[in-house]
N, C-alpha and C positions, 0 to 999 in steps of 0.2 A: 506604507510597511516600513517600520521600525526598523530601522538600522543596528547589526548585532556588532559589538562592540568588540575586537579579542580579550582576552581576560587581562591582559596585562597591555592592555592598550594606551595608558598611562605614560607606561615604560618609553614603551616601543616609537611611539609617537615624536614627530621633529618639527614641531610646531613654525619652526625655520623656514623649514622646506615649502610647510604646506601655504605660508604664506607668499613664499614666492610663487609657488606654483597660480596661488587666487591673483597676484600682480598681474602674471597671463593673460588670465581670465581675466580679468576688469581691461586690460587695454583693450582685449580681441571683443570685447562684449560693449563698446564705446563707439569701435569703427573710427576711430581718432584717435592722435596723438593725445597721453593727459601729461601735465606736470605734475611735480611730485607733490605738492601739497592737494593736488585733487587724486591722485594715487592714493597718499594715504589719510581723504576722508573716505573714501570709498573702504578700505581695509580696517579702518580702525585703529592707525599708527600715525605715532608723531611722525611731526617731518624726518625730523633724523633716521630714523628709524626705515620709513619709505626709502630717504637717501641709500642707506647701506642697502636694502634690498635691490631695488632699482640698478646702483654699481653695479653690485656684484651679477646681474644678470644682465645687463649691458658688457661689463666684461669678458662674460663667455658667448654675447654670440644671440644674448636673446631677445636682446630691447637693444635699440637704439636712438640715437635722439633726433632733431631736427636740424635747420641752421642754426637755431637760436641755441642748440642745447639746453632746452630749458623743456622741450617738452619729449616724450618717448611716446615710441613705438613700436610695433613686434619687430626684430630682428628678422634676417635672411638663416638663420640656425632652427627659428620655429619652422618658416617654410622646409627646410632639407629634414624635420621629422615627420613633416605631415607626407612631403611623397615618399619618404619610408614605409610611410605606415598604409597609406595608397597602394606602393605598389607591393607589400606582404597580402594587402588584400585582393589586389589581381587587377584593380580597378585598371593604370595606367596599360599594365601588362597587357590585357588583356583586349583594352581597344587599341592599343598602336596600329598593327596590323589590319585591320578595321579603316583608321583613318588612314594611312598610306595609304589602302585601295582606295578609298574615297575619295584622297585628293589628287591621283594617279585618273584617277576614271573623270573627274570632274573638272579636271585642271584648275584645279582654287584651293589654297591654302583650305586643312580643313586641325579644328579644336577640339578640345574636351577640359570641360572645365565645371565646379561643383561652387554650393552656397555657401561662401563663409559669413554667418552675420546678414548685413547686410548688403554683400557685395559679392558679383562673378568675380572667382579664381580659377586661373585659368594655369590646370595641370600638364597642358603639353601642348605643343605646337608641330605641325607638319608643317611644313613651310613648302608651298605651289613651286614645281620644278621651272615654270615659263617667270617672265618676265614681271608678272601679276600676281605679285605676292601682300599677304595682307601686314599691318603694322602689329600686330598684335605677341606679346613673347609670354613664354612661361613663368607664370609667377607673377603676370600682372594682374592687377584690380579691374573693377569699373564698379563703379553703382548699379543697382539690380532694378531699381525703378524704373532707372533707361534703356534698361536693355534687356531685347527680347529672348535673350539666354535668360535672364533672370526669371521673365515674368513667365515660360517654363521650368524654371528651376520653385519659384512659388508654385504651383499645383496643387500642392498635398496640402497645403494652408487652408484652415478657413478665413472667412474675411476676417472674422475678430480676431484669428491669429497674426495678419496681415497689420490690421489697424496696430493692434498691440506691437510690433515689430518697429515700427513708421510713427510709434506716440511721440512728439514733439520735436522730430525731423523736418526740415524743409525739405523741399524738392526744387533743387538748379536746375532750369530750364536750357538744357544742354542743346538743343533742335525743336522747332514746332512739334515734334510726335512727343516728347517728352511728357511722361502725363505731370496734371499739376498739384496733384493731392492721391491720396492713399484711397479716394473714393474711384479716379478714375485708373493706377494704376491695376485695382483690382479685377476692373472691366478689363483690364486689356491683360489679367493674369486666364479668365474665363474665358476669351475668347483664341488664347493660344491652346489651352485646356481641351476646349471644344473641336479646335482646328486638328488637333496633335501635334502642331510644330507654330514654329512663328518666321515671319519674313518682315527681314530688315530695307529698308530703302532709305538709306540716309539719316536713320534713327536716331545714331550717337554720334556719327560725322557725316559732314555731305560727301557724294561722290564714293559711299562704301556701303557694298551691301552682305546682309549674312540672313541663313535658309538655319535653322536651328529645329533639333528633336530632341526628346529625352531619352535616356537608358531608364529603364526599370528593374527595380529587384524583385523577388520570387512572388513580394505580397503584392506587385504591381507600382510600388508606390516610387517617384522621380529617385534619382538617386546623384545622377549627373545630367548634362546636357553633351551633346558635338553638336559642331554646326563646320558647314566650308564657310569662308568668310573672305571678301577683299576686295580690290576697286571694284567699281560699274562694270569698267576696260574687261575684266577678265569671266563676263558674265554674257551668256547671250538670252535677254529676257524673251526671247520669245518661246524661250522651252522652258522656261520657269517651273510653269506646274507640269509639264511633262518629262520633265526630264531632270530636273535639279532638287525637286521637292520629293517625290519618292526615292529618289537616290540617297540620298540624307534619310527620311524615314526609313527604310529599309537596313540602310545602316545601324541605324541608330536598332531596331529590332534586333538586327543579328548580334550585337554585341551584349546586347540584353538577357536575350539566350543566353550565350554563352555566362554572362553573373547567375542563371539560374534562376532568368523569366520566363514562365510557360505561357506562349502566346495562345 
């Protein structure tokens, strides 16, 4: 469908603002820090123009630089905007009491996360009241391909879309469970979709376990995931299938219903 422009589009449209917002999109899509030269090339502007834009965005807190001060990545102000948006949509506020109850019942830390490009982005962390706490913090990112949360978040993408998402991306082997290729990742995604949940036993780091399940919208699409996660010592693995898995799955479904899903 062709976009209909306002009759005074040329008068009202602000190119500088447009380029600044596009820089944020470029860095987000890249999934890694970029230099001014790389940003300028992708944006189609000179290095000096790219520098002025990135300088302004960094000054405002929307970008930050690495230790070398030569590469730019998204800054904390972007994250706060994202949280404000999600709060306005009710996801975090709706999920929180359920996650707190899940934490209390299982005595394991619970979390809420979404997919952001090729990352799992944690939006909330309900820390266990016991000494068995997870090392995950709000705002933390982890690669989707190496995380069971990521496998669940990719459920609604076709095989072709997953292949496109990881075009030219090398998979770093975090543990022996990390997929070596996009083909192995797709198998993990389809297995998690079939089960309706996913379990990690040392998939990201040794000695830690996770059980995750999807949050669904009114169309049955995955919009986020929840989990319980912590050191192995926090779990009674004899009750993995009889207690932990159904408790996480039932909590996810209760949140989904609150968000409009018809089960």
